[in-house]
Backbone as ProteinMPNN parsed JSONL, in Angstrom:
{"seq_chain_A": "MAYPTSVNNQITDAVTQSNVKVIGEAPAMAMGSIYQTMAHSTGILFENAVSAQQQQNTLSQAAANQGVMQIYTLDTTAAAGATEKVAQTGVADNLTSLLTVLNAFRQQ", "coords_chain_A": {"N_chain_A": [[34.784, 53.826, 11.998], [37.44, 52.021, 11.108], [40.234, 50.589, 13.164], [43.488, 51.681, 12.951], [45.71, 50.997, 10.704], [48.057, 49.397, 8.242], [46.672, 48.789, 5.85], [44.707, 50.684, 3.569], [42.056, 52.883, 4.436], [39.38, 52.958, 3.187], [39.646, 50.515, 1.783], [39.4, 48.596, 4.262], [36.992, 49.507, 5.245], [35.199, 48.799, 2.792], [35.478, 45.887, 2.975], [34.456, 45.286, 5.387], [31.719, 46.0, 4.859], [31.106, 44.35, 3.259], [31.465, 42.06, 4.544], [29.295, 42.579, 6.547], [26.908, 42.446, 5.025], [26.798, 39.799, 3.742], [26.32, 38.771, 6.672], [24.462, 39.917, 7.174], [22.398, 38.748, 5.061], [22.317, 36.084, 5.697], [20.094, 34.995, 7.408], [17.599, 35.199, 5.646], [18.71, 33.329, 3.72], [18.814, 30.915, 5.122], [16.353, 30.896, 5.86], [14.981, 30.285, 3.31], [16.365, 27.876, 2.542], [15.23, 26.299, 4.304], [12.762, 26.617, 3.722], [12.384, 25.357, 1.258], [13.084, 22.815, 1.663], [10.806, 21.882, 2.956], [9.045, 22.236, 1.15], [9.92, 20.154, -0.368], [9.666, 17.797, 0.814], [6.684, 17.884, 1.522], [6.073, 17.337, -0.954], [7.235, 14.764, -1.368], [5.494, 13.334, 0.845], [2.875, 13.398, -0.479], [3.304, 12.132, -2.862], [3.728, 9.588, -1.575], [1.163, 9.141, -0.586], [-0.452, 8.944, -2.612], [0.751, 6.537, -4.098], [-0.239, 4.759, -1.656], [-3.124, 4.64, -2.068], [-3.197, 4.018, -4.545], [-2.256, 1.208, -4.114], [-4.362, 0.495, -2.236], [-6.891, 0.571, -4.107], [-6.19, -1.693, -5.91], [-6.002, -3.838, -4.065], [-8.695, -3.455, -3.322], [-9.912, -4.186, -5.75], [-9.078, -6.632, -6.254], [-10.23, -8.111, -4.034], [-12.965, -7.565, -4.35], [-13.119, -9.091, -6.864], [-12.329, -11.712, -6.249], [-14.922, -12.088, -4.527], [-16.932, -12.119, -6.412], [-16.165, -14.292, -7.932], [-16.949, -16.261, -6.096], [-19.444, -15.914, -5.473], [-20.434, -16.667, -8.205], [-19.552, -19.447, -8.05], [-20.782, -20.536, -5.875], [-23.408, -21.023, -6.79], [-23.351, -23.256, -8.576], [-22.126, -24.865, -6.922], [-24.443, -25.291, -5.126], [-26.414, -26.059, -6.797], [-25.466, -28.289, -7.649], [-25.24, -29.806, -5.042], [-28.265, -29.675, -4.329], [-29.196, -31.315, -6.644], [-27.906, -33.88, -5.903], [-29.275, -34.271, -3.373], [-31.935, -34.593, -4.34], [-31.847, -36.91, -6.085], [-30.788, -38.577, -4.692], [-28.288, -39.938, -5.078], [-26.246, -42.462, -4.887], [-26.799, -43.286, -2.234], [-28.733, -45.817, -2.354], [-27.071, -47.592, -3.902], [-25.073, -47.683, -1.882], [-26.427, -48.933, 0.194], [-27.212, -51.232, -0.741], [-24.696, -52.506, -1.711], [-23.813, -53.059, 0.988], [-25.665, -54.594, 1.867], [-25.18, -56.939, 0.323], [-22.646, -57.448, 1.352], [-23.197, -58.333, 3.805], [-24.377, -60.089, 3.616], [-23.407, -62.278, 2.314], [-21.566, -62.741, 4.324], [-23.402, -64.043, 6.127], [-23.974, -66.322, 4.842], [-21.607, -67.902, 4.73]], "CA_chain_A": [[35.927, 53.875, 11.344], [38.329, 50.803, 11.799], [41.571, 50.81, 13.727], [44.608, 52.205, 12.453], [46.295, 49.8, 9.937], [48.622, 50.04, 7.114], [45.816, 49.111, 4.735], [43.673, 51.926, 3.366], [40.873, 52.627, 5.326], [38.245, 52.694, 2.186], [39.614, 48.817, 1.804], [38.978, 47.89, 5.143], [35.434, 49.764, 5.133], [34.672, 47.751, 1.708], [35.328, 44.321, 3.464], [33.625, 45.24, 6.221], [30.544, 46.285, 4.528], [30.713, 42.904, 2.356], [30.983, 40.987, 5.856], [27.995, 42.717, 6.979], [26.089, 42.068, 3.757], [26.829, 38.393, 3.884], [25.759, 38.53, 7.834], [22.576, 40.14, 7.019], [21.356, 38.06, 4.304], [22.2, 34.642, 6.22], [18.702, 34.569, 7.752], [16.794, 35.029, 4.517], [19.377, 32.293, 2.944], [18.531, 29.975, 5.816], [14.814, 30.699, 5.673], [14.508, 30.107, 1.815], [16.423, 26.653, 2.569], [14.181, 25.847, 5.116], [11.007, 26.709, 2.887], [12.557, 24.492, -0.207], [13.158, 21.666, 2.099], [9.504, 21.82, 3.312], [8.026, 21.766, -0.196], [10.466, 18.88, -1.251], [8.781, 16.552, 2.17], [5.277, 17.727, 1.187], [5.902, 16.541, -2.285], [7.375, 13.084, -1.056], [4.073, 13.277, 1.343], [1.825, 13.171, -1.627], [3.747, 10.839, -3.684], [3.384, 8.212, -0.918], [-0.127, 9.143, -0.494], [-1.178, 8.521, -4.129], [0.966, 5.402, -3.994], [-0.825, 4.102, -1.068], [-4.354, 5.047, -2.923], [-3.424, 3.214, -5.617], [-2.38, -0.262, -3.715], [-5.796, 0.007, -1.965], [-7.372, 0.322, -5.016], [-5.692, -2.747, -6.598], [-6.676, -4.828, -3.01], [-9.96, -3.398, -3.167], [-10.33, -4.962, -7.218], [-8.375, -7.973, -6.143], [-11.308, -8.564, -3.282], [-14.356, -7.654, -5.094], [-13.117, -10.276, -7.977], [-12.999, -13.143, -5.263], [-15.916, -12.373, -4.092], [-17.606, -12.365, -7.721], [-16.0, -15.755, -8.383], [-17.143, -17.121, -5.079], [-20.92, -16.093, -6.162], [-20.419, -17.755, -9.384], [-19.227, -20.783, -8.006], [-21.765, -20.997, -5.115], [-24.557, -21.529, -7.505], [-22.93, -24.452, -9.128], [-22.114, -25.982, -6.01], [-25.544, -25.532, -4.405], [-27.149, -26.884, -7.465], [-25.228, -29.941, -7.479], [-25.823, -30.186, -3.998], [-29.773, -29.998, -4.593], [-29.267, -32.371, -7.521], [-27.6, -35.266, -5.197], [-30.338, -34.866, -2.449], [-33.347, -34.975, -5.103], [-31.826, -37.941, -6.976], [-30.26, -39.518, -3.871], [-27.13, -40.564, -5.908], [-25.147, -43.193, -4.291], [-27.425, -44.196, -1.246], [-29.301, -47.084, -2.85], [-26.077, -48.294, -4.002], [-24.029, -48.219, -0.738], [-27.166, -50.081, 0.676], [-27.024, -52.609, -1.849], [-23.255, -53.299, -1.632], [-23.783, -53.438, 2.26], [-26.359, -55.793, 2.047], [-24.518, -57.825, -0.255], [-21.515, -58.17, 2.153], [-23.646, -59.062, 5.194], [-25.251, -61.793, 2.948], [-22.081, -63.094, 2.11], [-20.879, -63.326, 5.921], [-23.942, -64.886, 6.576], [-24.067, -67.619, 4.044], [-20.412, -69.027, 4.982]], "C_chain_A": [[36.804, 52.804, 11.953], [39.57, 51.207, 12.414], [42.56, 50.985, 12.699], [45.125, 50.933, 12.049], [46.94, 50.388, 8.632], [47.784, 49.54, 5.879], [44.973, 50.35, 4.966], [42.511, 51.818, 4.116], [39.59, 52.532, 4.274], [38.726, 50.977, 1.688], [38.658, 48.165, 2.688], [37.294, 48.245, 5.313], [34.599, 48.945, 3.981], [34.269, 46.315, 2.308], [34.651, 44.378, 4.652], [32.208, 45.316, 6.051], [30.114, 44.791, 4.075], [30.432, 42.071, 3.548], [29.604, 41.233, 6.338], [26.931, 42.337, 6.274], [25.635, 40.848, 4.038], [25.823, 38.1, 5.136], [24.313, 38.702, 7.806], [21.693, 39.254, 6.099], [21.395, 36.559, 4.656], [20.698, 34.096, 6.464], [18.102, 33.961, 6.781], [17.387, 33.778, 3.89], [18.783, 31.181, 4.069], [16.821, 29.854, 5.63], [14.27, 30.101, 4.353], [15.065, 28.292, 2.127], [15.515, 26.068, 3.343], [12.683, 25.548, 4.454], [11.113, 25.514, 1.781], [12.797, 22.931, 0.589], [11.979, 20.931, 2.577], [8.891, 21.365, 2.099], [8.692, 20.344, -0.571], [9.632, 17.596, -0.071], [7.625, 16.612, 1.749], [5.301, 17.038, -0.032], [6.016, 15.228, -2.049], [6.035, 12.595, -0.122], [3.095, 12.576, 0.581], [2.313, 12.387, -2.164], [3.388, 9.619, -2.638], [1.839, 8.128, -0.526], [-0.555, 8.442, -1.553], [-0.709, 6.82, -4.15], [0.136, 4.402, -3.302], [-2.386, 3.889, -1.414], [-4.13, 4.0, -3.512], [-3.363, 1.851, -5.253], [-3.544, -0.513, -3.145], [-6.432, 0.034, -2.931], [-7.414, -1.392, -5.698], [-6.311, -3.7, -5.603], [-8.238, -4.739, -3.242], [-10.444, -4.084, -4.697], [-10.074, -6.168, -7.121], [-10.104, -9.023, -5.192], [-12.475, -8.711, -3.884], [-14.426, -8.635, -6.264], [-13.292, -11.749, -7.349], [-14.365, -13.165, -4.893], [-16.857, -12.75, -5.411], [-17.384, -13.853, -7.921], [-16.641, -16.483, -7.259], [-19.06, -16.896, -5.539], [-21.059, -16.662, -7.108], [-20.461, -18.988, -8.911], [-20.141, -21.477, -6.898], [-22.967, -21.716, -5.804], [-24.403, -22.803, -8.104], [-22.873, -25.355, -7.965], [-23.505, -26.433, -5.221], [-26.47, -26.286, -5.409], [-26.45, -28.382, -7.764], [-25.209, -30.534, -6.311], [-27.217, -30.932, -3.93], [-29.841, -31.099, -5.351], [-29.03, -33.747, -6.755], [-28.653, -35.577, -4.142], [-31.662, -34.8, -3.479], [-33.173, -36.387, -5.735], [-31.513, -39.344, -5.357], [-29.06, -40.477, -4.349], [-26.495, -41.238, -4.764], [-25.647, -44.169, -3.086], [-28.012, -45.365, -1.57], [-27.887, -47.693, -3.34], [-24.946, -48.67, -2.69], [-25.055, -49.438, -0.128], [-26.953, -51.465, 0.027], [-25.921, -53.401, -1.545], [-23.321, -53.676, 0.246], [-24.329, -54.834, 2.721], [-25.965, -57.155, 1.705], [-23.292, -58.464, 0.525], [-22.043, -58.697, 3.168], [-24.368, -60.391, 4.752], [-24.194, -62.881, 3.115], [-21.642, -63.605, 3.487], [-22.235, -64.224, 6.535], [-24.337, -66.415, 6.072], [-22.965, -68.431, 4.446], [-20.712, -69.493, 6.351]], "O_chain_A": [[36.902, 52.691, 13.175], [39.956, 52.334, 12.103], [42.427, 50.427, 11.61], [45.075, 49.928, 12.757], [46.608, 51.425, 8.058], [48.236, 49.905, 4.794], [44.631, 50.891, 6.018], [42.016, 50.731, 4.411], [38.669, 51.87, 4.752], [37.815, 50.323, 1.18], [37.648, 47.517, 2.414], [36.465, 47.352, 5.485], [33.478, 48.497, 4.222], [33.187, 45.737, 2.209], [34.176, 43.293, 4.989], [31.455, 44.818, 6.888], [29.09, 44.197, 4.414], [29.38, 41.441, 3.654], [28.813, 40.309, 6.53], [25.967, 41.874, 6.883], [24.504, 40.598, 4.454], [24.79, 37.448, 4.984], [23.362, 38.024, 8.196], [20.497, 39.052, 6.309], [20.65, 35.785, 4.055], [20.195, 33.105, 5.935], [17.929, 32.745, 6.693], [16.516, 33.025, 3.452], [18.06, 30.406, 3.443], [16.219, 28.83, 5.307], [13.204, 29.486, 4.336], [14.203, 27.431, 1.946], [14.948, 25.114, 2.81], [11.847, 24.658, 4.611], [10.14, 24.832, 1.46], [12.631, 21.927, -0.103], [11.947, 19.703, 2.66], [8.302, 20.289, 1.997], [7.98, 19.464, -1.054], [9.096, 16.581, -0.514], [7.146, 15.513, 1.468], [4.514, 16.102, -0.168], [5.121, 14.459, -2.399], [5.558, 11.488, -0.375], [2.585, 11.486, 0.84], [1.615, 11.384, -2.02], [2.701, 8.698, -3.08], [1.364, 7.05, -0.171], [-1.033, 7.319, -1.398], [-1.562, 5.935, -4.206], [-0.253, 3.387, -3.88], [-2.877, 2.853, -0.965], [-4.724, 2.974, -3.183], [-4.167, 1.099, -5.803], [-4.012, -1.632, -3.354], [-7.019, -1.041, -2.807], [-8.417, -2.079, -5.897], [-7.162, -4.452, -6.08], [-8.948, -5.741, -3.338], [-11.58, -4.555, -4.642], [-10.722, -6.954, -7.811], [-10.729, -10.027, -5.536], [-13.031, -9.804, -3.991], [-15.518, -9.023, -6.681], [-14.044, -12.652, -7.715], [-14.982, -14.229, -4.936], [-17.525, -13.779, -5.313], [-18.351, -14.601, -8.067], [-16.932, -17.621, -7.626], [-19.742, -17.863, -5.878], [-22.019, -17.43, -7.046], [-21.379, -19.715, -9.292], [-20.306, -22.697, -6.888], [-23.414, -22.802, -5.433], [-25.417, -23.5, -8.145], [-23.45, -26.443, -7.954], [-23.706, -27.566, -4.785], [-27.268, -27.101, -4.947], [-27.068, -29.402, -8.07], [-25.163, -31.764, -6.309], [-27.449, -32.109, -3.656], [-30.526, -32.011, -4.886], [-29.83, -34.668, -6.918], [-28.996, -36.734, -3.903], [-32.624, -35.177, -2.808], [-34.185, -37.059, -5.934], [-31.919, -40.492, -5.176], [-28.971, -41.649, -3.984], [-26.23, -40.606, -3.741], [-25.249, -45.312, -2.863], [-27.646, -46.207, -0.75], [-27.809, -48.758, -2.728], [-24.217, -49.658, -2.598], [-24.683, -50.601, 0.022], [-26.543, -52.529, 0.49], [-25.951, -54.585, -1.212], [-22.751, -54.704, 0.612], [-23.894, -55.73, 3.444], [-26.189, -58.19, 2.333], [-22.955, -59.645, 0.43], [-21.422, -59.657, 3.624], [-24.767, -61.371, 5.381], [-24.141, -63.921, 3.771], [-21.396, -64.793, 3.695], [-22.01, -65.065, 7.406], [-24.83, -67.347, 6.707], [-23.18, -69.639, 4.557], [-20.008, -70.354, 6.878]]}, "name": "protein", "num_of_chains": 1, "seq": "MAYPTSVNNQITDAVTQSNVKVIGEAPAMAMGSIYQTMAHSTGILFENAVSAQQQQNTLSQAAANQGVMQIYTLDTTAAAGATEKVAQTGVADNLTSLLTVLNAFRQQ"}
């Protein structure tokens, strides 16, 4: 029973009970808020993980593409080098031009 006041005892008892009800529900409300925050944070965590995986897939595809391009160009480069070695392209022309220059210096 509350202290004697000019307010009816039933009213003070009702206000006291509603205050006790609010105070009693506070831990449950706090835990609900915490659970909701944790669920939201976990959702963002998974969104970031999916985004990182997508970016990693894009990078791996680009790296594979570069590797394939290098493999295709390697064959062409090797064939050109082999053709030059077999044909000895340019060597005879270079020697001939050097001999011509040397002969020109001798004759003067």
